[in-house]
C-alpha positions as CSV (number, residue, x, y, z in Angstrom):
1,M,0.0,0.3,-0.3
2,K,0.9,3.5,-0.6
3,M,1.5,5.6,3.4
4,K,3.1,8.7,3.8
5,I,5.9,8.5,6.6
6,V,4.6,11.2,9.2
7,K,7.4,11.0,11.7
8,T,10.9,9.2,13.1
9,G,10.6,7.1,15.1
10,I,12.5,6.2,18.8
11,N,14.9,3.2,16.2
12,G,15.7,5.6,13.9
13,E,12.8,3.9,11.9
14,G,9.3,5.8,9.5
15,I,6.6,5.8,11.3
16,G,3.2,5.8,8.9
17,Y,-0.4,5.3,10.2
18,M,-3.0,2.2,8.5
19,D,-6.7,3.4,9.5
20,K,-5.1,5.2,12.6
21,L,-2.7,1.9,13.1
22,P,0.9,2.9,13.4
23,V,3.1,1.1,11.3
24,F,6.8,1.0,12.0
25,V,9.3,0.5,8.2
26,P,12.8,0.9,8.5
27,D,15.3,2.6,5.8
28,V,12.3,5.5,6.0
29,L,12.8,9.5,6.6
30,A,9.8,11.3,7.8
31,D,8.1,13.0,4.5
32,E,8.2,10.7,2.5
33,E,6.0,8.7,0.2
34,V,6.8,5.1,0.7
35,D,5.1,2.4,-1.3
36,V,4.7,-0.5,1.9
37,K,4.7,-4.4,2.3
38,I,2.5,-5.1,5.8
39,T,5.6,-8.1,7.3
40,K,3.3,-8.2,11.0
41,K,0.3,-6.6,12.1
42,E,-0.5,-6.7,16.3
43,R,-4.0,-5.3,18.0
44,R,-1.4,-1.6,18.3
45,Y,0.2,-1.5,15.6
46,A,1.7,-2.6,12.7
47,L,5.8,-3.4,11.2
48,G,6.2,-2.3,7.1
49,K,9.1,-3.1,4.7
50,A,9.8,-0.3,2.2
51,V,9.3,-1.8,-1.5
52,R,9.7,1.7,-3.0
53,I,10.4,5.0,-2.4
54,L,8.0,7.2,-4.5
55,S,8.5,10.6,-3.3
56,K,12.2,10.9,-1.8
57,N,13.2,12.9,1.6
58,K,15.5,16.0,0.2
59,D,17.8,15.3,2.9
60,R,18.3,11.8,1.8
61,I,21.9,11.0,0.8
62,Q,23.5,6.9,0.1
63,P,24.8,6.3,3.0
64,K,29.4,6.2,3.0
65,C,29.0,3.0,4.3
66,Y,28.3,-0.7,2.6
67,V,26.6,-2.5,4.7
68,Q,24.5,0.0,6.7
69,K,21.0,-1.0,5.6
70,S,22.2,-5.3,5.8
71,C,23.7,-4.1,9.9
72,G,21.4,-1.9,11.7
73,A,23.2,-0.2,13.9
74,C,23.5,3.3,11.7
75,P,20.1,4.1,10.2
76,L,20.6,7.6,9.8
77,M,22.9,7.6,7.9
78,I,20.8,8.0,5.2
79,A,20.5,11.2,6.5
80,R,22.2,14.6,6.0
81,Y,23.4,15.3,9.4
82,P,21.5,18.4,9.9
83,K,18.8,16.4,9.7
84,Q,19.9,14.1,11.9
85,L,19.8,16.3,14.6
86,E,15.8,17.2,13.3
87,Y,14.8,14.2,14.2
88,K,16.7,13.3,17.3
89,Y,15.6,16.6,19.0
90,E,11.7,15.7,17.2
91,I,12.2,12.7,19.1
92,L,13.6,14.0,22.3
93,R,10.5,16.7,22.6
94,Q,8.2,14.5,21.9
95,S,8.9,12.0,24.6
96,L,9.2,14.9,27.6
97,I,5.8,16.4,26.2
98,K,4.1,13.1,26.0
99,Y,5.4,11.4,29.9
100,A,6.3,15.2,31.3
101,Q,4.2,18.3,29.8
102,I,7.2,19.7,29.6
103,D,7.9,23.2,27.5
104,P,9.4,22.6,24.0
105,R,11.0,26.7,25.2
106,L,13.3,24.9,27.7
107,I,14.9,22.3,25.5
108,A,18.2,23.9,23.5
109,K,19.4,23.1,20.2
110,P,21.3,20.1,20.4
111,V,24.8,19.9,21.1
112,A,26.1,18.4,17.2
113,N,29.1,16.1,16.8
114,E,32.4,17.6,15.6
115,H,33.2,13.8,14.0
116,I,30.7,12.6,13.1
117,F,32.8,9.4,11.3
118,G,35.3,7.7,13.1
119,Y,34.7,9.1,16.7
120,R,33.7,5.8,18.5
121,N,36.4,4.9,21.1
122,Q,35.2,1.1,21.9
123,C,34.2,-2.1,20.3
124,K,31.8,-4.4,21.6
125,L,31.7,-7.0,18.8
126,P,30.5,-11.2,18.9
127,C,32.8,-13.4,17.2
128,R,31.8,-15.7,14.7
129,S,33.6,-18.2,11.8
130,E,33.2,-17.6,8.2
131,D,34.9,-20.2,5.7
132,G,37.5,-21.1,8.6
133,R,38.2,-17.4,9.3
134,L,37.4,-16.2,12.7
135,M,35.2,-13.1,12.0
136,T,34.3,-9.8,13.8
137,G,30.5,-8.3,13.3
138,M,26.8,-7.6,14.0
139,F,23.6,-9.2,14.7
140,V,20.9,-7.9,12.5
141,P,18.6,-6.5,14.5
142,G,15.7,-8.5,15.7
143,S,17.4,-11.7,14.2
144,N,19.7,-14.3,14.9
145,Y,21.5,-14.0,11.8
146,F,25.2,-12.7,12.0
147,H,26.4,-10.4,9.6
148,A,30.3,-10.3,9.3
149,I,31.6,-6.3,9.3
150,E,35.2,-5.8,7.4
151,T,35.2,-2.4,8.5
152,C,33.8,0.1,10.0
153,I,33.9,3.6,9.3
154,I,32.1,5.1,13.2
155,H,35.2,3.3,14.9
156,E,38.2,5.5,15.9
157,P,40.4,3.9,12.8
158,G,43.4,3.4,15.7
159,L,40.7,1.0,17.1
160,E,39.5,-0.3,13.6
161,N,43.4,-1.1,12.9
162,M,43.7,-2.8,16.7
163,R,41.1,-5.2,16.1
164,K,42.1,-5.9,12.4
165,A,45.7,-7.3,14.3
166,V,44.5,-8.4,16.5
167,L,42.1,-10.6,14.8
168,H,45.3,-11.5,11.8
169,I,46.9,-13.2,14.6
170,L,43.8,-14.8,16.2
171,N,43.4,-16.3,12.5
172,K,47.5,-16.9,12.8
173,Y,47.1,-19.5,15.6
174,R,44.1,-20.3,14.2
175,M,41.4,-19.6,17.1
176,P,37.8,-20.8,17.1
177,A,35.0,-19.2,17.3
178,Y,33.2,-20.3,20.4
179,D,31.2,-23.6,20.9
180,V,28.6,-23.4,22.7
181,K,29.1,-27.3,23.4
182,K,32.8,-27.3,24.2
183,K,32.3,-24.0,26.2
184,K,35.4,-23.2,24.0
185,G,37.1,-21.0,21.7
186,I,36.7,-16.6,21.5
187,R,32.9,-15.5,22.4
188,S,33.6,-12.0,22.0
189,L,36.2,-8.8,21.0
190,V,35.7,-5.9,22.8
191,I,38.7,-3.0,22.4
192,R,38.7,0.1,23.8
193,G,41.5,2.5,22.9
194,F,42.7,6.7,24.1
195,D,45.4,8.3,22.5
196,G,46.7,5.6,20.7
197,R,47.3,3.0,23.4
198,Y,44.3,0.4,23.6
199,Q,42.8,-2.4,26.1
200,C,42.0,-5.3,24.4
201,T,38.7,-8.2,25.9
202,L,39.3,-11.7,24.7
203,V,35.6,-13.0,26.0
204,T,36.7,-16.9,25.5
205,G,35.3,-20.1,26.8
206,E,37.0,-22.2,29.1
207,D,40.5,-21.2,26.9
208,E,44.2,-22.1,28.2
209,L,46.0,-19.3,25.1
210,P,49.0,-19.7,23.7
211,D,52.0,-17.7,25.2
212,S,53.2,-17.3,21.6
213,M,50.6,-15.7,20.5
214,L,49.7,-13.3,23.9
215,S,53.5,-12.6,23.3
216,E,52.4,-11.2,19.3
217,L,49.0,-9.1,21.0
218,C,50.7,-7.5,23.4
219,R,54.0,-6.2,21.0
220,L,51.2,-5.1,18.8
221,K,52.2,-1.3,18.5
222,G,49.5,0.5,21.0
223,M,48.6,-2.4,22.8
224,H,48.4,-0.6,25.7
225,S,46.7,-3.5,27.8
226,L,45.8,-7.5,27.3
227,W,42.9,-9.5,29.1
228,Q,40.9,-12.0,29.1
229,S,37.4,-13.2,30.1
230,I,36.1,-15.9,30.6
231,H,32.3,-16.7,29.5
232,T,30.5,-19.8,29.8
233,S,26.9,-18.2,30.5
234,R,24.3,-18.7,28.4
235,K,21.5,-16.8,29.9
236,S,23.8,-13.1,30.9
237,L,23.7,-10.5,28.6
238,D,26.8,-9.0,29.8
239,V,29.5,-9.6,27.0
240,F,31.9,-9.5,29.7
241,G,32.0,-13.3,32.6
242,S,32.6,-12.8,35.5
243,R,36.1,-14.2,36.2
244,M,38.7,-11.9,34.2
245,I,42.5,-12.2,33.5
246,H,45.0,-9.7,32.5
247,L,47.0,-11.7,30.3
248,G,49.7,-8.5,29.8
249,N,51.0,-5.1,29.3
250,E,49.8,-2.8,31.5
251,T,46.8,-2.9,34.0
252,Y,44.9,0.4,33.6
253,L,43.9,2.0,30.4
254,P,45.1,6.0,31.0
255,L,42.4,9.2,29.7
256,Q,43.8,12.6,30.0
257,L,40.1,14.3,29.8
258,D,41.0,18.1,29.9
259,D,42.7,18.6,33.6
260,L,41.4,14.9,34.9
261,Q,43.5,12.1,35.2
262,L,41.4,8.5,34.7
263,Q,42.4,5.0,34.8
264,I,39.9,2.9,33.6
265,S,39.6,-1.0,34.0
266,P,38.1,-2.8,31.1
267,R,34.4,-4.0,32.7
268,S,34.0,0.1,33.8
269,F,31.9,2.2,31.8
270,F,32.9,5.5,30.3
271,Q,31.2,7.3,27.0
272,L,31.9,6.3,23.6
273,N,33.0,9.2,21.7
274,T,35.6,10.9,24.0
275,S,36.0,14.2,22.3
276,Q,31.6,14.6,23.1
277,A,32.4,13.2,26.8
278,K,34.4,16.6,27.2
279,V,31.4,18.9,26.0
280,L,29.1,16.1,28.1
281,Y,31.3,17.5,31.6
282,R,31.5,20.7,30.5
283,T,27.9,20.7,29.7
284,I,27.0,19.5,33.5
285,A,29.8,21.8,35.1
286,D,28.1,25.0,34.3
287,M,24.7,23.6,34.9
288,V,25.9,22.9,38.9
289,G,27.0,26.9,38.4
290,G,29.7,28.2,41.9
291,R,31.4,26.2,44.5
292,K,29.6,23.6,46.4
293,K,29.3,22.0,50.0
294,L,28.3,19.0,49.2
295,I,27.8,17.5,46.4
296,V,26.2,13.1,45.9
297,E,26.6,10.8,42.2
298,A,24.3,8.7,42.3
299,Y,25.8,5.5,39.5
300,S,29.2,7.4,39.4
301,G,31.0,4.3,37.6
302,I,34.1,4.7,37.6
303,G,34.3,8.8,39.3
304,A,34.4,10.4,35.5
305,I,31.7,13.6,36.4
306,S,32.9,13.5,40.3
307,L,36.1,14.2,39.6
308,Y,35.6,16.8,37.1
309,L,33.7,18.7,39.6
310,R,36.3,18.2,42.2
311,N,36.8,21.2,42.1
312,K,33.0,22.4,42.3
313,A,32.7,21.3,46.2
314,E,34.1,20.6,49.3
315,R,32.7,17.5,49.5
316,I,31.7,14.9,46.9
317,I,30.3,11.7,47.4
318,G,29.6,8.9,44.8
319,I,27.9,6.0,45.0
320,E,27.8,2.5,43.0
321,S,26.9,-1.1,43.3
322,I,29.2,-2.5,41.0
323,K,32.5,-2.9,43.2
324,D,34.8,-3.2,40.6
325,A,33.9,0.4,39.7
326,V,33.9,1.7,43.3
327,V,38.1,0.3,43.7
328,N,38.4,2.0,40.1
329,A,37.3,5.1,41.3
330,N,38.9,5.3,44.7
331,R,41.8,4.9,42.3
332,N,41.3,7.9,40.3
333,A,40.4,9.5,43.5
334,K,44.0,9.1,44.4
335,L,45.4,9.5,41.1
336,N,43.9,13.0,41.0
337,H,45.2,14.4,44.8
338,S,41.2,14.6,45.3
339,D,41.5,13.8,49.0
340,H,37.7,15.2,49.4
341,V,36.2,12.7,46.7
342,H,35.1,9.8,48.2
343,F,33.5,6.7,46.4
344,L,31.0,4.4,48.1
345,C,29.9,0.9,46.8
346,A,26.1,0.5,47.9
347,D,23.0,0.8,46.7
348,A,21.9,4.3,44.8
349,A,18.8,4.5,46.5
350,D,19.4,3.6,50.1
351,K,23.1,4.9,50.4
352,L,21.1,8.6,49.1
353,L,18.1,7.9,51.3
354,Y,20.5,8.4,54.2
355,L,22.5,10.5,53.7
356,S,20.2,13.2,52.6
357,K,18.8,12.8,56.4
358,K,22.1,13.0,57.8
359,E,22.8,16.2,55.7
360,T,22.0,18.1,53.1
361,I,23.1,17.7,49.3
362,D,23.3,21.4,47.6
363,V,23.8,19.8,44.0
364,L,22.8,15.7,43.2
365,I,23.6,14.7,40.0
366,V,22.0,11.4,38.2
367,D,23.4,8.9,35.0
368,P,21.6,6.0,35.4
369,P,21.1,3.1,32.7
370,R,18.5,3.3,29.8
371,T,16.3,2.0,32.5
372,G,16.0,5.3,34.6
373,L,15.2,5.8,37.8
374,D,13.9,2.9,39.7
375,D,11.0,3.2,42.2
376,A,12.9,3.3,45.4
377,M,15.4,6.4,43.9
378,L,12.2,8.2,42.5
379,A,10.6,8.1,45.9
380,C,13.8,8.7,47.7
381,I,14.5,12.1,45.7
382,L,11.0,13.2,46.6
383,Q,11.3,13.0,50.0
384,S,14.8,14.5,50.8
385,R,15.3,18.1,51.1
386,I,17.5,18.1,48.4
387,R,18.1,21.7,46.3
388,E,18.7,21.0,42.7
389,M,19.7,17.5,40.2
390,V,21.0,17.8,37.4
391,Y,20.2,14.3,35.4
392,V,21.7,13.0,32.6
393,S,20.1,10.6,30.4
394,C,20.8,8.6,26.7
395,N,17.0,7.8,27.0
396,P,14.4,9.8,25.9
397,A,11.4,7.9,27.2
398,T,12.7,7.7,30.2
399,L,13.4,10.7,30.5
400,G,10.6,11.8,29.9
401,K,8.6,9.6,31.9
402,D,10.8,10.2,35.6
403,L,10.8,13.8,35.3
404,G,6.7,13.1,34.7
405,V,7.2,12.0,38.4
406,L,9.7,14.3,39.8
407,Q,8.3,17.0,38.7
408,K,5.6,16.7,42.2
409,R,9.2,18.3,43.8
410,Y,11.0,19.6,40.9
411,Q,10.7,22.3,38.4
412,V,12.7,21.7,35.7
413,K,15.1,25.1,34.4
414,K,16.4,23.5,30.7
415,I,17.8,20.3,29.0
416,V,21.2,21.0,27.0
417,P,20.5,17.8,24.5
418,I,23.8,16.4,23.0
419,D,25.2,14.3,19.9
420,M,27.1,11.4,21.1
421,F,26.0,8.8,18.4
422,S,26.2,10.4,14.9
423,H,23.7,8.1,12.6
424,T,22.2,6.7,15.2
425,P,18.7,7.5,17.2
426,H,20.5,8.2,20.2
427,I,20.7,11.6,21.9
428,E,22.6,12.5,25.6
429,S,20.8,14.9,27.3
430,V,21.8,16.9,30.7
431,C,18.6,18.0,32.4
432,V,19.2,20.6,35.7
433,L,16.0,20.4,38.5
434,N,15.3,23.2,41.6
435,R,13.8,22.0,43.7
436,R,10.2,24.3,43.9
């Protein structure tokens, strides 16, 4: 059927309507007229496939990546970059209006990514064997189909070079892909790097890796840190297994972020776009304003935000539930001579409730996972007397839902979107709230 695509969905797909039923169609843009084949119909929505584009959006372009359509990781690469920013802004705006009735005038225009290709500092790619060779790739969204990827233009060039060099050595030693029954082989390849130094983790089964192979890997130019992660669980969605083994070179990966020095362990989270991470942290610092007595950060990870703000407060407390991240964060505090910044291993809601009763918190910073704040954390914030909040979000839908609850006690002052992930529908947002 002929269909007008009217807007962009949260996954970067086009949305049209069939008798008021929303139809989600990948690989099309808003304002395009498309011949659509309905592939699935449910009570509240339908899925479609574009058979032919009858009328193209003027901002449609040929994607630079030859596997863009089959890979599915960069659905907006078919649009010019300024148009991508418009789509992302609209996704954020609609979510905030729908769930929290936010005045759109409070939402700033997205901060553009200066480098829209070669910006990603980390890859976490599954491995499979094809024609007797170990390959890295992606699973096509919504399927078990593995698509081998020769080159990714989103990866930082040095990261791509390291990925190919590691794969070359693994294939030289005929390392197999992971076999579920044998619990042996290479399951995933994880590489992260900053300023020409890289940390590589081989996610494997119960393998003892050849010393000669490890020696070659450690001698690769730029190989700063080499690890192995044993992962044999079928049910775990985590890329890493529970057991980590340091194989060679340094233990941590260093990162210089303005005047902040960080050392990062393999499982620790850090933003995937280094240059835009600096923009993000500077934005948070601006929103915090002048010097405070006490800042608390929930979901503090390796302590990057808290330590970036170390000159903004007399004391800073970070709360994180993952023990390895807390050890990493306190190590980073010592590295930056920040005795007034402390990190605690605890449930964020429980510890915040305790701290808010005991002390006056000037600013609370939250940077939760994509699922947003849980009910316990929302209840704790509403019960507290915390004067100001900075909410860092990577998911417009959960941000909107959480702001809808927080507005009972807090007033949204400003929201700044930052494009961290060009060619994808994802947008990072920094929101400042004041207690009513």
